[in-house]
Chimera marker file (.cmm) of the C-alpha trace (Angstrom):
<marker_set name="trace">
<marker id="1" x="54.913" y="40.618" z="-42.654" r="1" g="1" b="0" radius="0.5"/>
<marker id="2" x="51.693" y="38.811" z="-43.501" r="1" g="1" b="0" radius="0.5"/>
<marker id="3" x="48.399" y="39.740" z="-41.896" r="1" g="1" b="0" radius="0.5"/>
<marker id="4" x="48.330" y="36.522" z="-39.856" r="1" g="1" b="0" radius="0.5"/>
<marker id="5" x="51.830" y="37.217" z="-38.546" r="1" g="1" b="0" radius="0.5"/>
<marker id="6" x="50.788" y="40.764" z="-37.664" r="1" g="1" b="0" radius="0.5"/>
<marker id="7" x="47.781" y="39.432" z="-35.757" r="1" g="1" b="0" radius="0.5"/>
<marker id="8" x="49.976" y="36.982" z="-33.859" r="1" g="1" b="0" radius="0.5"/>
<marker id="9" x="52.495" y="39.692" z="-32.952" r="1" g="1" b="0" radius="0.5"/>
<marker id="10" x="49.707" y="42.030" z="-31.839" r="1" g="1" b="0" radius="0.5"/>
<marker id="11" x="48.235" y="39.227" z="-29.730" r="1" g="1" b="0" radius="0.5"/>
<marker id="12" x="51.585" y="38.836" z="-27.950" r="1" g="1" b="0" radius="0.5"/>
<marker id="13" x="51.826" y="42.594" z="-27.452" r="1" g="1" b="0" radius="0.5"/>
<marker id="14" x="48.298" y="42.740" z="-26.022" r="1" g="1" b="0" radius="0.5"/>
<marker id="15" x="49.167" y="39.858" z="-23.690" r="1" g="1" b="0" radius="0.5"/>
<marker id="16" x="52.290" y="41.623" z="-22.443" r="1" g="1" b="0" radius="0.5"/>
<marker id="17" x="50.467" y="44.940" z="-22.107" r="1" g="1" b="0" radius="0.5"/>
<marker id="18" x="47.474" y="43.489" z="-20.290" r="1" g="1" b="0" radius="0.5"/>
<marker id="19" x="44.975" y="44.766" z="-22.877" r="1" g="1" b="0" radius="0.5"/>
<marker id="20" x="42.360" y="42.075" z="-22.257" r="1" g="1" b="0" radius="0.5"/>
<marker id="21" x="39.715" y="43.401" z="-24.640" r="1" g="1" b="0" radius="0.5"/>
<marker id="22" x="42.082" y="43.696" z="-27.599" r="1" g="1" b="0" radius="0.5"/>
<marker id="23" x="43.568" y="40.290" z="-26.767" r="1" g="1" b="0" radius="0.5"/>
<marker id="24" x="40.133" y="38.660" z="-26.744" r="1" g="1" b="0" radius="0.5"/>
<marker id="25" x="39.176" y="40.143" z="-30.128" r="1" g="1" b="0" radius="0.5"/>
<marker id="26" x="42.485" y="39.170" z="-31.751" r="1" g="1" b="0" radius="0.5"/>
<marker id="27" x="42.083" y="35.646" z="-30.415" r="1" g="1" b="0" radius="0.5"/>
<marker id="28" x="38.603" y="35.493" z="-31.965" r="1" g="1" b="0" radius="0.5"/>
<marker id="29" x="40.026" y="36.591" z="-35.310" r="1" g="1" b="0" radius="0.5"/>
<marker id="30" x="42.886" y="34.089" z="-35.174" r="1" g="1" b="0" radius="0.5"/>
<marker id="31" x="40.452" y="31.328" z="-34.195" r="1" g="1" b="0" radius="0.5"/>
<marker id="32" x="38.241" y="32.142" z="-37.191" r="1" g="1" b="0" radius="0.5"/>
<marker id="33" x="41.268" y="32.125" z="-39.500" r="1" g="1" b="0" radius="0.5"/>
<marker id="34" x="42.492" y="28.818" z="-38.076" r="1" g="1" b="0" radius="0.5"/>
<marker id="35" x="39.007" y="27.294" z="-38.354" r="1" g="1" b="0" radius="0.5"/>
<marker id="36" x="38.830" y="28.165" z="-42.045" r="1" g="1" b="0" radius="0.5"/>
<marker id="37" x="42.317" y="26.760" z="-42.608" r="1" g="1" b="0" radius="0.5"/>
<marker id="38" x="41.381" y="23.499" z="-40.913" r="1" g="1" b="0" radius="0.5"/>
<marker id="39" x="38.029" y="23.255" z="-42.700" r="1" g="1" b="0" radius="0.5"/>
<marker id="40" x="39.506" y="23.833" z="-46.139" r="1" g="1" b="0" radius="0.5"/>
<marker id="41" x="42.919" y="22.260" z="-45.461" r="1" g="1" b="0" radius="0.5"/>
<marker id="42" x="44.759" y="25.263" z="-46.850" r="1" g="1" b="0" radius="0.5"/>
<marker id="43" x="47.054" y="28.009" z="-45.619" r="1" g="1" b="0" radius="0.5"/>
<marker id="44" x="45.244" y="31.352" z="-45.884" r="1" g="1" b="0" radius="0.5"/>
<marker id="45" x="47.007" y="34.214" z="-47.631" r="1" g="1" b="0" radius="0.5"/>
<marker id="46" x="46.349" y="37.886" z="-46.896" r="1" g="1" b="0" radius="0.5"/>
<marker id="47" x="43.412" y="38.168" z="-49.307" r="1" g="1" b="0" radius="0.5"/>
<marker id="48" x="41.662" y="35.170" z="-47.755" r="1" g="1" b="0" radius="0.5"/>
<marker id="49" x="42.434" y="36.447" z="-44.255" r="1" g="1" b="0" radius="0.5"/>
<marker id="50" x="40.878" y="39.793" z="-45.230" r="1" g="1" b="0" radius="0.5"/>
<marker id="51" x="37.774" y="37.897" z="-46.351" r="1" g="1" b="0" radius="0.5"/>
<marker id="52" x="37.547" y="36.319" z="-42.880" r="1" g="1" b="0" radius="0.5"/>
<marker id="53" x="37.860" y="39.778" z="-41.298" r="1" g="1" b="0" radius="0.5"/>
<marker id="54" x="35.167" y="41.179" z="-43.607" r="1" g="1" b="0" radius="0.5"/>
<marker id="55" x="32.827" y="38.339" z="-42.660" r="1" g="1" b="0" radius="0.5"/>
<marker id="56" x="33.438" y="38.977" z="-38.964" r="1" g="1" b="0" radius="0.5"/>
<marker id="57" x="32.724" y="42.688" z="-39.446" r="1" g="1" b="0" radius="0.5"/>
<marker id="58" x="29.494" y="41.943" z="-41.276" r="1" g="1" b="0" radius="0.5"/>
<marker id="59" x="28.371" y="39.644" z="-38.459" r="1" g="1" b="0" radius="0.5"/>
<marker id="60" x="29.121" y="42.304" z="-35.871" r="1" g="1" b="0" radius="0.5"/>
<marker id="61" x="27.347" y="45.043" z="-37.807" r="1" g="1" b="0" radius="0.5"/>
<marker id="62" x="24.277" y="42.824" z="-38.109" r="1" g="1" b="0" radius="0.5"/>
<marker id="63" x="24.434" y="42.179" z="-34.367" r="1" g="1" b="0" radius="0.5"/>
<marker id="64" x="24.741" y="45.895" z="-33.641" r="1" g="1" b="0" radius="0.5"/>
<marker id="65" x="21.604" y="46.681" z="-35.631" r="1" g="1" b="0" radius="0.5"/>
<marker id="66" x="19.691" y="43.917" z="-33.853" r="1" g="1" b="0" radius="0.5"/>
<marker id="67" x="20.912" y="45.023" z="-30.420" r="1" g="1" b="0" radius="0.5"/>
<marker id="68" x="19.989" y="48.632" z="-31.190" r="1" g="1" b="0" radius="0.5"/>
<marker id="69" x="16.507" y="47.525" z="-32.259" r="1" g="1" b="0" radius="0.5"/>
<marker id="70" x="16.143" y="45.607" z="-28.998" r="1" g="1" b="0" radius="0.5"/>
<marker id="71" x="17.408" y="48.569" z="-26.918" r="1" g="1" b="0" radius="0.5"/>
<marker id="72" x="20.404" y="46.596" z="-25.663" r="1" g="1" b="0" radius="0.5"/>
<marker id="73" x="22.950" y="49.407" z="-25.748" r="1" g="1" b="0" radius="0.5"/>
<marker id="74" x="25.431" y="47.488" z="-23.560" r="1" g="1" b="0" radius="0.5"/>
<marker id="75" x="25.693" y="44.636" z="-26.072" r="1" g="1" b="0" radius="0.5"/>
<marker id="76" x="25.738" y="47.014" z="-29.044" r="1" g="1" b="0" radius="0.5"/>
<marker id="77" x="28.627" y="48.950" z="-27.484" r="1" g="1" b="0" radius="0.5"/>
<marker id="78" x="30.577" y="45.727" z="-26.936" r="1" g="1" b="0" radius="0.5"/>
<marker id="79" x="30.125" y="44.811" z="-30.606" r="1" g="1" b="0" radius="0.5"/>
<marker id="80" x="31.187" y="48.317" z="-31.681" r="1" g="1" b="0" radius="0.5"/>
<marker id="81" x="34.379" y="47.951" z="-29.648" r="1" g="1" b="0" radius="0.5"/>
<marker id="82" x="35.115" y="44.658" z="-31.438" r="1" g="1" b="0" radius="0.5"/>
<marker id="83" x="34.458" y="46.315" z="-34.809" r="1" g="1" b="0" radius="0.5"/>
<marker id="84" x="37.000" y="49.019" z="-33.976" r="1" g="1" b="0" radius="0.5"/>
<marker id="85" x="39.705" y="46.438" z="-33.250" r="1" g="1" b="0" radius="0.5"/>
<marker id="86" x="38.957" y="44.375" z="-36.370" r="1" g="1" b="0" radius="0.5"/>
<marker id="87" x="38.822" y="47.443" z="-38.656" r="1" g="1" b="0" radius="0.5"/>
<marker id="88" x="42.374" y="48.331" z="-37.610" r="1" g="1" b="0" radius="0.5"/>
<marker id="89" x="43.600" y="45.348" z="-39.667" r="1" g="1" b="0" radius="0.5"/>
<marker id="90" x="41.797" y="46.308" z="-42.856" r="1" g="1" b="0" radius="0.5"/>
<marker id="91" x="43.472" y="48.410" z="-45.551" r="1" g="1" b="0" radius="0.5"/>
<marker id="92" x="42.433" y="52.040" z="-46.031" r="1" g="1" b="0" radius="0.5"/>
<marker id="93" x="38.904" y="52.461" z="-47.368" r="1" g="1" b="0" radius="0.5"/>
<marker id="94" x="38.350" y="53.616" z="-50.941" r="1" g="1" b="0" radius="0.5"/>
<marker id="95" x="36.870" y="57.057" z="-51.493" r="1" g="1" b="0" radius="0.5"/>
<marker id="96" x="33.658" y="57.552" z="-53.479" r="1" g="1" b="0" radius="0.5"/>
<marker id="97" x="35.679" y="58.802" z="-56.440" r="1" g="1" b="0" radius="0.5"/>
<marker id="98" x="37.937" y="55.736" z="-56.345" r="1" g="1" b="0" radius="0.5"/>
<marker id="99" x="34.918" y="53.427" z="-56.213" r="1" g="1" b="0" radius="0.5"/>
<marker id="100" x="33.353" y="55.229" z="-59.189" r="1" g="1" b="0" radius="0.5"/>
<marker id="101" x="36.633" y="54.905" z="-61.109" r="1" g="1" b="0" radius="0.5"/>
<marker id="102" x="36.790" y="51.158" z="-60.344" r="1" g="1" b="0" radius="0.5"/>
<marker id="103" x="33.186" y="50.739" z="-61.494" r="1" g="1" b="0" radius="0.5"/>
<marker id="104" x="33.850" y="52.598" z="-64.743" r="1" g="1" b="0" radius="0.5"/>
<marker id="105" x="37.026" y="50.608" z="-65.379" r="1" g="1" b="0" radius="0.5"/>
<marker id="106" x="35.322" y="47.269" z="-64.665" r="1" g="1" b="0" radius="0.5"/>
<marker id="107" x="32.397" y="48.106" z="-66.950" r="1" g="1" b="0" radius="0.5"/>
<marker id="108" x="34.822" y="49.017" z="-69.732" r="1" g="1" b="0" radius="0.5"/>
<marker id="109" x="36.994" y="45.892" z="-69.352" r="1" g="1" b="0" radius="0.5"/>
<marker id="110" x="34.073" y="43.461" z="-69.098" r="1" g="1" b="0" radius="0.5"/>
<marker id="111" x="32.081" y="45.100" z="-71.867" r="1" g="1" b="0" radius="0.5"/>
<marker id="112" x="28.980" y="45.209" z="-69.670" r="1" g="1" b="0" radius="0.5"/>
<marker id="113" x="25.975" y="46.914" z="-71.178" r="1" g="1" b="0" radius="0.5"/>
<marker id="114" x="22.972" y="45.886" z="-69.084" r="1" g="1" b="0" radius="0.5"/>
<marker id="115" x="21.969" y="44.783" z="-65.594" r="1" g="1" b="0" radius="0.5"/>
<marker id="116" x="22.424" y="41.160" z="-66.690" r="1" g="1" b="0" radius="0.5"/>
<marker id="117" x="26.189" y="41.757" z="-66.755" r="1" g="1" b="0" radius="0.5"/>
<marker id="118" x="26.253" y="43.006" z="-63.173" r="1" g="1" b="0" radius="0.5"/>
<marker id="119" x="27.792" y="39.782" z="-61.813" r="1" g="1" b="0" radius="0.5"/>
<marker id="120" x="30.814" y="40.028" z="-64.103" r="1" g="1" b="0" radius="0.5"/>
<marker id="121" x="31.400" y="43.661" z="-63.192" r="1" g="1" b="0" radius="0.5"/>
<marker id="122" x="31.113" y="43.101" z="-59.426" r="1" g="1" b="0" radius="0.5"/>
<marker id="123" x="33.453" y="40.091" z="-59.652" r="1" g="1" b="0" radius="0.5"/>
<marker id="124" x="36.041" y="42.202" z="-61.467" r="1" g="1" b="0" radius="0.5"/>
<marker id="125" x="35.805" y="44.933" z="-58.834" r="1" g="1" b="0" radius="0.5"/>
<marker id="126" x="35.866" y="42.515" z="-55.908" r="1" g="1" b="0" radius="0.5"/>
<marker id="127" x="39.449" y="41.487" z="-56.680" r="1" g="1" b="0" radius="0.5"/>
<marker id="128" x="40.644" y="45.073" z="-56.302" r="1" g="1" b="0" radius="0.5"/>
<marker id="129" x="38.318" y="46.276" z="-53.557" r="1" g="1" b="0" radius="0.5"/>
<marker id="130" x="38.330" y="43.399" z="-51.071" r="1" g="1" b="0" radius="0.5"/>
<marker id="131" x="38.634" y="44.842" z="-47.594" r="1" g="1" b="0" radius="0.5"/>
<marker id="132" x="38.723" y="48.384" z="-48.950" r="1" g="1" b="0" radius="0.5"/>
<marker id="133" x="35.063" y="48.959" z="-49.830" r="1" g="1" b="0" radius="0.5"/>
<marker id="134" x="31.647" y="47.761" z="-48.727" r="1" g="1" b="0" radius="0.5"/>
<marker id="135" x="30.598" y="45.458" z="-51.550" r="1" g="1" b="0" radius="0.5"/>
<marker id="136" x="26.918" y="46.321" z="-50.999" r="1" g="1" b="0" radius="0.5"/>
<marker id="137" x="27.752" y="49.945" z="-51.846" r="1" g="1" b="0" radius="0.5"/>
<marker id="138" x="29.792" y="48.820" z="-54.849" r="1" g="1" b="0" radius="0.5"/>
<marker id="139" x="26.932" y="46.619" z="-56.086" r="1" g="1" b="0" radius="0.5"/>
<marker id="140" x="24.463" y="49.489" z="-55.764" r="1" g="1" b="0" radius="0.5"/>
<marker id="141" x="26.768" y="51.778" z="-57.766" r="1" g="1" b="0" radius="0.5"/>
<marker id="142" x="27.235" y="49.149" z="-60.482" r="1" g="1" b="0" radius="0.5"/>
<marker id="143" x="23.484" y="48.588" z="-60.675" r="1" g="1" b="0" radius="0.5"/>
<marker id="144" x="22.778" y="52.318" z="-60.946" r="1" g="1" b="0" radius="0.5"/>
<marker id="145" x="25.456" y="52.767" z="-63.584" r="1" g="1" b="0" radius="0.5"/>
<marker id="146" x="24.252" y="49.835" z="-65.721" r="1" g="1" b="0" radius="0.5"/>
<marker id="147" x="20.581" y="50.835" z="-65.382" r="1" g="1" b="0" radius="0.5"/>
<marker id="148" x="21.165" y="54.463" z="-66.323" r="1" g="1" b="0" radius="0.5"/>
<link id1="1" id2="2" r="1" g="1" b="0" radius="0.2"/>
<link id1="2" id2="3" r="1" g="1" b="0" radius="0.2"/>
<link id1="3" id2="4" r="1" g="1" b="0" radius="0.2"/>
<link id1="4" id2="5" r="1" g="1" b="0" radius="0.2"/>
<link id1="5" id2="6" r="1" g="1" b="0" radius="0.2"/>
<link id1="6" id2="7" r="1" g="1" b="0" radius="0.2"/>
<link id1="7" id2="8" r="1" g="1" b="0" radius="0.2"/>
<link id1="8" id2="9" r="1" g="1" b="0" radius="0.2"/>
<link id1="9" id2="10" r="1" g="1" b="0" radius="0.2"/>
<link id1="10" id2="11" r="1" g="1" b="0" radius="0.2"/>
<link id1="11" id2="12" r="1" g="1" b="0" radius="0.2"/>
<link id1="12" id2="13" r="1" g="1" b="0" radius="0.2"/>
<link id1="13" id2="14" r="1" g="1" b="0" radius="0.2"/>
<link id1="14" id2="15" r="1" g="1" b="0" radius="0.2"/>
<link id1="15" id2="16" r="1" g="1" b="0" radius="0.2"/>
<link id1="16" id2="17" r="1" g="1" b="0" radius="0.2"/>
<link id1="17" id2="18" r="1" g="1" b="0" radius="0.2"/>
<link id1="18" id2="19" r="1" g="1" b="0" radius="0.2"/>
<link id1="19" id2="20" r="1" g="1" b="0" radius="0.2"/>
<link id1="20" id2="21" r="1" g="1" b="0" radius="0.2"/>
<link id1="21" id2="22" r="1" g="1" b="0" radius="0.2"/>
<link id1="22" id2="23" r="1" g="1" b="0" radius="0.2"/>
<link id1="23" id2="24" r="1" g="1" b="0" radius="0.2"/>
<link id1="24" id2="25" r="1" g="1" b="0" radius="0.2"/>
<link id1="25" id2="26" r="1" g="1" b="0" radius="0.2"/>
<link id1="26" id2="27" r="1" g="1" b="0" radius="0.2"/>
<link id1="27" id2="28" r="1" g="1" b="0" radius="0.2"/>
<link id1="28" id2="29" r="1" g="1" b="0" radius="0.2"/>
<link id1="29" id2="30" r="1" g="1" b="0" radius="0.2"/>
<link id1="30" id2="31" r="1" g="1" b="0" radius="0.2"/>
<link id1="31" id2="32" r="1" g="1" b="0" radius="0.2"/>
<link id1="32" id2="33" r="1" g="1" b="0" radius="0.2"/>
<link id1="33" id2="34" r="1" g="1" b="0" radius="0.2"/>
<link id1="34" id2="35" r="1" g="1" b="0" radius="0.2"/>
<link id1="35" id2="36" r="1" g="1" b="0" radius="0.2"/>
<link id1="36" id2="37" r="1" g="1" b="0" radius="0.2"/>
<link id1="37" id2="38" r="1" g="1" b="0" radius="0.2"/>
<link id1="38" id2="39" r="1" g="1" b="0" radius="0.2"/>
<link id1="39" id2="40" r="1" g="1" b="0" radius="0.2"/>
<link id1="40" id2="41" r="1" g="1" b="0" radius="0.2"/>
<link id1="41" id2="42" r="1" g="1" b="0" radius="0.2"/>
<link id1="42" id2="43" r="1" g="1" b="0" radius="0.2"/>
<link id1="43" id2="44" r="1" g="1" b="0" radius="0.2"/>
<link id1="44" id2="45" r="1" g="1" b="0" radius="0.2"/>
<link id1="45" id2="46" r="1" g="1" b="0" radius="0.2"/>
<link id1="46" id2="47" r="1" g="1" b="0" radius="0.2"/>
<link id1="47" id2="48" r="1" g="1" b="0" radius="0.2"/>
<link id1="48" id2="49" r="1" g="1" b="0" radius="0.2"/>
<link id1="49" id2="50" r="1" g="1" b="0" radius="0.2"/>
<link id1="50" id2="51" r="1" g="1" b="0" radius="0.2"/>
<link id1="51" id2="52" r="1" g="1" b="0" radius="0.2"/>
<link id1="52" id2="53" r="1" g="1" b="0" radius="0.2"/>
<link id1="53" id2="54" r="1" g="1" b="0" radius="0.2"/>
<link id1="54" id2="55" r="1" g="1" b="0" radius="0.2"/>
<link id1="55" id2="56" r="1" g="1" b="0" radius="0.2"/>
<link id1="56" id2="57" r="1" g="1" b="0" radius="0.2"/>
<link id1="57" id2="58" r="1" g="1" b="0" radius="0.2"/>
<link id1="58" id2="59" r="1" g="1" b="0" radius="0.2"/>
<link id1="59" id2="60" r="1" g="1" b="0" radius="0.2"/>
<link id1="60" id2="61" r="1" g="1" b="0" radius="0.2"/>
<link id1="61" id2="62" r="1" g="1" b="0" radius="0.2"/>
<link id1="62" id2="63" r="1" g="1" b="0" radius="0.2"/>
<link id1="63" id2="64" r="1" g="1" b="0" radius="0.2"/>
<link id1="64" id2="65" r="1" g="1" b="0" radius="0.2"/>
<link id1="65" id2="66" r="1" g="1" b="0" radius="0.2"/>
<link id1="66" id2="67" r="1" g="1" b="0" radius="0.2"/>
<link id1="67" id2="68" r="1" g="1" b="0" radius="0.2"/>
<link id1="68" id2="69" r="1" g="1" b="0" radius="0.2"/>
<link id1="69" id2="70" r="1" g="1" b="0" radius="0.2"/>
<link id1="70" id2="71" r="1" g="1" b="0" radius="0.2"/>
<link id1="71" id2="72" r="1" g="1" b="0" radius="0.2"/>
<link id1="72" id2="73" r="1" g="1" b="0" radius="0.2"/>
<link id1="73" id2="74" r="1" g="1" b="0" radius="0.2"/>
<link id1="74" id2="75" r="1" g="1" b="0" radius="0.2"/>
<link id1="75" id2="76" r="1" g="1" b="0" radius="0.2"/>
<link id1="76" id2="77" r="1" g="1" b="0" radius="0.2"/>
<link id1="77" id2="78" r="1" g="1" b="0" radius="0.2"/>
<link id1="78" id2="79" r="1" g="1" b="0" radius="0.2"/>
<link id1="79" id2="80" r="1" g="1" b="0" radius="0.2"/>
<link id1="80" id2="81" r="1" g="1" b="0" radius="0.2"/>
<link id1="81" id2="82" r="1" g="1" b="0" radius="0.2"/>
<link id1="82" id2="83" r="1" g="1" b="0" radius="0.2"/>
<link id1="83" id2="84" r="1" g="1" b="0" radius="0.2"/>
<link id1="84" id2="85" r="1" g="1" b="0" radius="0.2"/>
<link id1="85" id2="86" r="1" g="1" b="0" radius="0.2"/>
<link id1="86" id2="87" r="1" g="1" b="0" radius="0.2"/>
<link id1="87" id2="88" r="1" g="1" b="0" radius="0.2"/>
<link id1="88" id2="89" r="1" g="1" b="0" radius="0.2"/>
<link id1="89" id2="90" r="1" g="1" b="0" radius="0.2"/>
<link id1="90" id2="91" r="1" g="1" b="0" radius="0.2"/>
<link id1="91" id2="92" r="1" g="1" b="0" radius="0.2"/>
<link id1="92" id2="93" r="1" g="1" b="0" radius="0.2"/>
<link id1="93" id2="94" r="1" g="1" b="0" radius="0.2"/>
<link id1="94" id2="95" r="1" g="1" b="0" radius="0.2"/>
<link id1="95" id2="96" r="1" g="1" b="0" radius="0.2"/>
<link id1="96" id2="97" r="1" g="1" b="0" radius="0.2"/>
<link id1="97" id2="98" r="1" g="1" b="0" radius="0.2"/>
<link id1="98" id2="99" r="1" g="1" b="0" radius="0.2"/>
<link id1="99" id2="100" r="1" g="1" b="0" radius="0.2"/>
<link id1="100" id2="101" r="1" g="1" b="0" radius="0.2"/>
<link id1="101" id2="102" r="1" g="1" b="0" radius="0.2"/>
<link id1="102" id2="103" r="1" g="1" b="0" radius="0.2"/>
<link id1="103" id2="104" r="1" g="1" b="0" radius="0.2"/>
<link id1="104" id2="105" r="1" g="1" b="0" radius="0.2"/>
<link id1="105" id2="106" r="1" g="1" b="0" radius="0.2"/>
<link id1="106" id2="107" r="1" g="1" b="0" radius="0.2"/>
<link id1="107" id2="108" r="1" g="1" b="0" radius="0.2"/>
<link id1="108" id2="109" r="1" g="1" b="0" radius="0.2"/>
<link id1="109" id2="110" r="1" g="1" b="0" radius="0.2"/>
<link id1="110" id2="111" r="1" g="1" b="0" radius="0.2"/>
<link id1="111" id2="112" r="1" g="1" b="0" radius="0.2"/>
<link id1="112" id2="113" r="1" g="1" b="0" radius="0.2"/>
<link id1="113" id2="114" r="1" g="1" b="0" radius="0.2"/>
<link id1="114" id2="115" r="1" g="1" b="0" radius="0.2"/>
<link id1="115" id2="116" r="1" g="1" b="0" radius="0.2"/>
<link id1="116" id2="117" r="1" g="1" b="0" radius="0.2"/>
<link id1="117" id2="118" r="1" g="1" b="0" radius="0.2"/>
<link id1="118" id2="119" r="1" g="1" b="0" radius="0.2"/>
<link id1="119" id2="120" r="1" g="1" b="0" radius="0.2"/>
<link id1="120" id2="121" r="1" g="1" b="0" radius="0.2"/>
<link id1="121" id2="122" r="1" g="1" b="0" radius="0.2"/>
<link id1="122" id2="123" r="1" g="1" b="0" radius="0.2"/>
<link id1="123" id2="124" r="1" g="1" b="0" radius="0.2"/>
<link id1="124" id2="125" r="1" g="1" b="0" radius="0.2"/>
<link id1="125" id2="126" r="1" g="1" b="0" radius="0.2"/>
<link id1="126" id2="127" r="1" g="1" b="0" radius="0.2"/>
<link id1="127" id2="128" r="1" g="1" b="0" radius="0.2"/>
<link id1="128" id2="129" r="1" g="1" b="0" radius="0.2"/>
<link id1="129" id2="130" r="1" g="1" b="0" radius="0.2"/>
<link id1="130" id2="131" r="1" g="1" b="0" radius="0.2"/>
<link id1="131" id2="132" r="1" g="1" b="0" radius="0.2"/>
<link id1="132" id2="133" r="1" g="1" b="0" radius="0.2"/>
<link id1="133" id2="134" r="1" g="1" b="0" radius="0.2"/>
<link id1="134" id2="135" r="1" g="1" b="0" radius="0.2"/>
<link id1="135" id2="136" r="1" g="1" b="0" radius="0.2"/>
<link id1="136" id2="137" r="1" g="1" b="0" radius="0.2"/>
<link id1="137" id2="138" r="1" g="1" b="0" radius="0.2"/>
<link id1="138" id2="139" r="1" g="1" b="0" radius="0.2"/>
<link id1="139" id2="140" r="1" g="1" b="0" radius="0.2"/>
<link id1="140" id2="141" r="1" g="1" b="0" radius="0.2"/>
<link id1="141" id2="142" r="1" g="1" b="0" radius="0.2"/>
<link id1="142" id2="143" r="1" g="1" b="0" radius="0.2"/>
<link id1="143" id2="144" r="1" g="1" b="0" radius="0.2"/>
<link id1="144" id2="145" r="1" g="1" b="0" radius="0.2"/>
<link id1="145" id2="146" r="1" g="1" b="0" radius="0.2"/>
<link id1="146" id2="147" r="1" g="1" b="0" radius="0.2"/>
<link id1="147" id2="148" r="1" g="1" b="0" radius="0.2"/>
</marker_set>
């Protein structure tokens, strides 16, 4: 079952179960997916749907930090609840050791030797780590590895 189909089935289940919060978040996700499909005139596959989910998570995390800075705990908690629902659809996160192994493998396959090659390395890792690792963390590890 594709990720979009899973979202649709979970939306129906939330409707039947009366879980209004979960239903609202799933509807937001499906609306974002549909908007991208309409904008680009394509049918999104699982990788592209994961990219939409990642973008939504990033937006919510940014909002949480801004709400925390403004002492708006009520709004921050609402965003955290949305993050929890969205994260349930992402694949299992990579461990630090797995990220390090991906970085080493990507450096070896791309032949990177300096910080100028960082873009190639991150692009190679992104294919394998989409939805499974924070790309900011991955970029920092690549940069440290190429610099040292």
